[in-house]
C-alpha positions as CSV (number, residue, x, y, z in Angstrom):
1,M,-11.6,-136.1,56.6
2,S,-11.9,-139.8,57.5
3,R,-13.6,-142.3,55.2
4,P,-16.7,-144.1,56.3
5,T,-16.3,-147.8,57.2
6,G,-17.9,-150.7,55.4
7,S,-20.3,-151.1,58.3
8,V,-21.4,-147.5,58.0
9,V,-22.2,-147.5,54.2
10,L,-23.7,-151.0,54.5
11,A,-26.2,-149.8,57.2
12,Q,-27.1,-146.9,55.2
13,A,-27.7,-149.1,52.1
14,V,-29.9,-151.5,54.1
15,R,-32.1,-148.6,55.2
16,Q,-32.3,-147.3,51.7
17,L,-33.4,-150.7,50.4
18,N,-35.9,-151.3,53.2
19,D,-37.4,-148.0,52.4
20,A,-37.7,-149.0,48.8
21,G,-39.6,-152.2,49.9
22,V,-36.8,-154.5,48.6
23,P,-37.1,-158.0,50.1
24,D,-34.1,-159.4,51.9
25,A,-32.4,-155.9,52.0
26,P,-29.6,-156.9,54.4
27,R,-28.6,-160.0,52.3
28,D,-28.7,-158.0,49.0
29,A,-26.7,-155.0,50.4
30,R,-24.0,-157.4,51.7
31,R,-23.7,-159.2,48.4
32,I,-23.4,-155.9,46.6
33,L,-20.8,-154.4,48.9
34,A,-18.8,-157.7,48.7
35,H,-18.9,-157.5,44.9
36,V,-17.7,-153.8,45.1
37,C,-14.9,-154.6,47.5
38,G,-13.8,-157.8,45.6
39,V,-14.3,-160.3,48.4
40,E,-16.4,-163.3,48.8
41,A,-19.7,-162.5,50.5
42,G,-18.9,-164.9,53.4
43,R,-15.7,-162.8,54.1
44,L,-17.3,-159.4,54.1
45,T,-17.6,-159.2,57.9
46,L,-13.8,-159.3,58.1
47,I,-13.4,-156.0,56.2
48,L,-16.4,-154.1,57.5
49,P,-14.5,-152.3,60.2
50,D,-12.1,-150.9,57.4
51,P,-12.7,-147.7,55.6
52,V,-14.0,-147.9,52.0
53,T,-12.4,-145.8,49.3
54,E,-14.1,-143.0,47.6
55,D,-14.4,-145.2,44.4
56,Q,-15.9,-148.1,46.3
57,E,-18.4,-145.8,48.0
58,A,-19.5,-144.2,44.7
59,R,-19.9,-147.6,43.1
60,F,-21.8,-149.1,46.0
61,A,-24.1,-146.2,46.1
62,A,-24.9,-146.4,42.3
63,L,-25.6,-150.2,42.6
64,I,-27.8,-149.7,45.6
65,L,-29.9,-147.1,43.7
66,R,-30.4,-149.6,40.9
67,R,-31.3,-152.2,43.4
68,A,-33.8,-150.0,45.0
69,A,-35.4,-149.8,41.5
70,R,-35.7,-153.6,41.8
71,E,-33.0,-154.5,39.3
72,P,-31.9,-158.0,40.3
73,V,-28.7,-158.4,42.3
74,S,-27.4,-160.9,39.7
75,H,-27.6,-158.2,37.1
76,L,-25.7,-155.7,39.3
77,I,-22.9,-158.2,40.0
78,G,-23.1,-160.0,36.6
79,R,-23.4,-163.5,37.8
80,R,-25.5,-166.1,39.6
81,A,-24.6,-169.3,41.4
82,F,-26.1,-172.5,40.1
83,Y,-25.1,-176.0,41.2
84,G,-22.0,-174.9,42.8
85,R,-20.7,-172.8,39.9
86,D,-21.0,-169.2,38.9
87,F,-22.7,-168.3,35.6
88,K,-22.6,-165.0,33.8
89,V,-26.1,-163.5,33.5
90,N,-27.6,-160.3,32.1
91,R,-30.9,-158.9,30.9
92,H,-30.9,-161.4,27.9
93,V,-31.1,-164.6,29.9
94,L,-33.1,-165.9,32.8
95,D,-31.4,-166.2,36.2
96,P,-30.7,-169.7,37.0
97,R,-33.2,-170.8,39.8
98,P,-32.4,-173.1,42.7
99,E,-35.6,-175.3,41.7
100,T,-33.9,-175.9,38.3
101,E,-31.3,-178.0,40.2
102,I,-34.0,-180.7,40.5
103,L,-33.8,-181.2,36.7
104,I,-30.0,-181.6,37.0
105,E,-30.4,-184.2,39.7
106,V,-32.9,-186.2,37.7
107,A,-30.7,-186.0,34.6
108,L,-27.6,-187.2,36.5
109,Q,-29.4,-190.3,37.8
110,E,-28.4,-192.2,34.7
111,P,-25.3,-191.8,32.5
112,F,-25.4,-190.2,29.1
113,H,-23.0,-189.5,26.3
114,G,-24.7,-186.7,24.5
115,V,-27.3,-184.0,25.6
116,I,-29.3,-181.3,23.9
117,D,-30.6,-178.4,25.9
118,L,-33.5,-176.6,24.3
119,G,-33.7,-172.9,25.1
120,T,-30.3,-172.9,26.7
121,G,-30.4,-169.3,27.8
122,S,-27.2,-168.8,30.1
123,G,-26.3,-172.4,29.4
124,C,-26.6,-173.3,33.0
125,I,-28.3,-176.6,32.6
126,L,-26.2,-177.9,29.6
127,L,-23.0,-176.7,31.1
128,T,-23.7,-178.1,34.5
129,L,-24.4,-181.5,33.0
130,L,-21.3,-181.5,31.0
131,A,-19.2,-180.5,34.0
132,E,-20.7,-183.3,36.1
133,M,-20.4,-185.8,33.2
134,P,-16.8,-185.4,32.0
135,D,-17.1,-187.7,28.9
136,A,-20.3,-186.3,27.6
137,Q,-20.7,-183.7,24.8
138,G,-23.7,-181.4,24.2
139,V,-25.6,-178.8,22.2
140,G,-27.6,-175.9,23.5
141,T,-30.1,-174.2,21.2
142,D,-31.8,-170.8,21.7
143,I,-33.7,-168.5,19.5
144,S,-32.1,-165.5,21.1
145,K,-28.7,-164.6,19.6
146,D,-27.9,-162.5,22.7
147,A,-28.6,-165.5,24.9
148,C,-26.3,-167.7,22.8
149,L,-23.4,-165.2,23.3
150,V,-24.0,-165.4,27.1
151,A,-23.9,-169.3,27.0
152,E,-20.8,-169.3,24.9
153,D,-19.1,-166.9,27.4
154,N,-20.1,-169.3,30.3
155,A,-18.8,-172.3,28.3
156,D,-15.4,-170.5,27.9
157,A,-15.3,-169.5,31.6
158,L,-16.0,-173.1,32.8
159,G,-13.5,-174.7,30.2
160,L,-16.3,-176.5,28.3
161,S,-16.1,-174.9,24.9
162,E,-14.7,-178.0,23.3
163,R,-17.6,-180.2,24.6
164,A,-20.4,-177.7,24.2
165,V,-21.8,-176.3,20.9
166,I,-24.3,-173.3,21.2
167,L,-26.7,-172.9,18.1
168,N,-28.8,-170.0,17.5
169,T,-32.0,-171.8,16.4
170,S,-35.4,-172.6,17.4
171,W,-35.8,-175.8,19.5
172,L,-34.5,-178.7,17.4
173,N,-34.5,-176.9,14.0
174,G,-31.4,-178.0,12.1
175,I,-30.5,-180.8,14.5
176,E,-30.0,-184.3,13.0
177,G,-29.5,-187.7,14.4
178,Q,-30.4,-189.1,17.8
179,I,-29.2,-188.6,21.3
180,D,-29.7,-190.2,24.7
181,L,-30.7,-187.1,26.7
182,I,-32.8,-184.0,25.8
183,V,-33.5,-181.4,28.5
184,S,-35.4,-178.1,28.6
185,N,-36.6,-175.4,30.9
186,P,-39.0,-173.7,28.4
187,P,-41.1,-170.6,28.8
188,Y,-44.1,-172.0,30.9
189,I,-45.7,-168.9,32.5
190,S,-49.1,-168.2,31.0
191,A,-50.2,-164.8,29.8
192,D,-52.6,-164.5,32.7
193,E,-49.8,-165.0,35.3
194,M,-47.3,-162.4,34.0
195,D,-48.7,-159.6,36.0
196,G,-48.2,-161.5,39.3
197,L,-44.5,-161.7,38.9
198,S,-42.1,-159.7,41.0
199,P,-40.6,-156.4,39.5
200,E,-37.2,-158.1,39.4
201,V,-38.6,-160.7,36.9
202,L,-41.2,-158.9,35.0
203,D,-39.2,-155.8,34.4
204,Y,-35.6,-157.2,33.9
205,E,-35.7,-160.7,32.6
206,P,-36.6,-161.5,28.9
207,H,-40.3,-162.2,28.3
208,L,-39.3,-164.4,25.5
209,A,-37.8,-166.9,28.0
210,L,-40.7,-166.4,30.5
211,T,-44.0,-166.9,28.7
212,D,-45.5,-168.3,25.5
213,N,-48.1,-165.4,25.7
214,A,-50.7,-168.1,25.8
215,D,-51.6,-170.9,28.3
216,G,-48.0,-171.8,29.2
217,L,-48.0,-175.1,27.3
218,T,-47.1,-174.1,23.8
219,C,-43.5,-175.0,24.2
220,Y,-44.2,-178.4,25.7
221,R,-46.5,-179.2,22.8
222,E,-43.7,-178.4,20.3
223,I,-41.1,-180.3,22.4
224,A,-43.4,-183.5,22.7
225,R,-44.0,-183.3,18.9
226,T,-40.4,-183.1,17.9
227,A,-38.0,-184.4,20.5
228,P,-39.0,-188.1,20.6
229,Q,-37.7,-188.6,17.0
230,H,-34.3,-187.3,18.2
231,L,-34.0,-189.6,21.1
232,A,-32.1,-192.8,20.9
233,P,-33.7,-196.0,22.1
234,G,-33.9,-195.7,25.8
235,G,-33.1,-192.0,25.6
236,R,-34.7,-189.6,28.0
237,L,-36.6,-186.3,27.7
238,I,-36.6,-184.2,30.9
239,V,-38.3,-180.8,31.2
240,E,-38.9,-178.4,34.0
241,I,-42.5,-177.3,34.5
242,G,-44.7,-174.9,36.4
243,P,-46.2,-176.4,39.6
244,S,-49.7,-176.8,38.1
245,Q,-48.6,-178.3,34.8
246,G,-47.5,-181.8,35.8
247,A,-50.5,-183.7,34.6
248,E,-50.9,-181.9,31.3
249,V,-47.2,-182.2,30.3
250,A,-47.1,-185.9,31.4
251,G,-50.2,-186.4,29.2
252,L,-48.4,-184.8,26.3
253,F,-45.4,-187.0,26.8
254,R,-47.5,-190.2,26.9
255,A,-49.4,-189.1,23.8
256,A,-46.1,-188.7,22.0
257,G,-45.3,-192.3,22.7
258,L,-42.8,-191.8,25.5
259,T,-42.8,-194.6,28.2
260,G,-42.0,-194.5,31.9
261,V,-43.5,-191.0,32.2
262,R,-43.3,-189.6,35.8
263,I,-43.5,-186.3,37.6
264,V,-40.8,-185.3,40.1
265,S,-41.6,-182.8,42.9
266,D,-39.3,-180.1,44.2
267,L,-38.2,-179.7,47.8
268,D,-41.3,-177.9,48.5
269,G,-43.5,-180.8,47.3
270,R,-44.5,-179.0,44.1
271,D,-44.5,-180.7,40.7
272,R,-41.3,-179.5,39.0
273,V,-39.9,-182.0,36.4
274,V,-41.4,-184.3,34.0
275,I,-39.4,-187.3,32.5
276,G,-40.2,-189.7,29.7
277,C,-38.2,-192.4,27.9
278,Q,-38.0,-193.5,24.3
279,T,-38.9,-197.1,23.9
280,A,-35.8,-199.3,24.1
281,D,-34.9,-201.7,21.4
């Protein structure tokens, strides 16, 4: 009995995902099949005419079932691309989002020698900044021990373990001294907004990293209260925000004594990043 080709199992999977109401079913099915077949997604077309093995067909079918239940593709294949690099992800960390790359761009506008990433999660922000700034060293903190393990794995995979320290702590607890850059993408979704999230986010990503279970500003208040004392003169504090939080977070930064406070928009024109600077000597 002949084996089905990649094209056949792919078409079946797309129909299955469409029936389950999964957005972008063709794209997701292709990414999952490429993963199962061990090829880059961009090269999948080249092997679609070939028969799939029994093992590949079974693995693909199992993953498609999980995707139909709205489990994120990144969890199924174990990685997510961010700023040109792949990062390990799982249910213990947030998926890196394309909009977070705005924070990276802002941070790289000026040189820095040291960086602290608060609530580092997968480590995607910290490790991207270190990879882009070869002479810099950094620390990532996270209250989740499981998240810290993911960040450490990503540091190893990217060859950055010697320049990145991952600490299982809350925000800046236990951190001493001053540094020239502090960054964070903290939990900013308010309790009232949680029910509006997609199943991929609400059911599979850690709520600890999504929401403060309050008004969405709790973490910014804590960061604004503690971070300035850890900034060297001229140092920068840069945070990602929800699109409706720009004015309030900027106000917290100004009240904390930071100067040059500004809001940076993302590619869709929504407020995305707030930056403030410590007074220079």
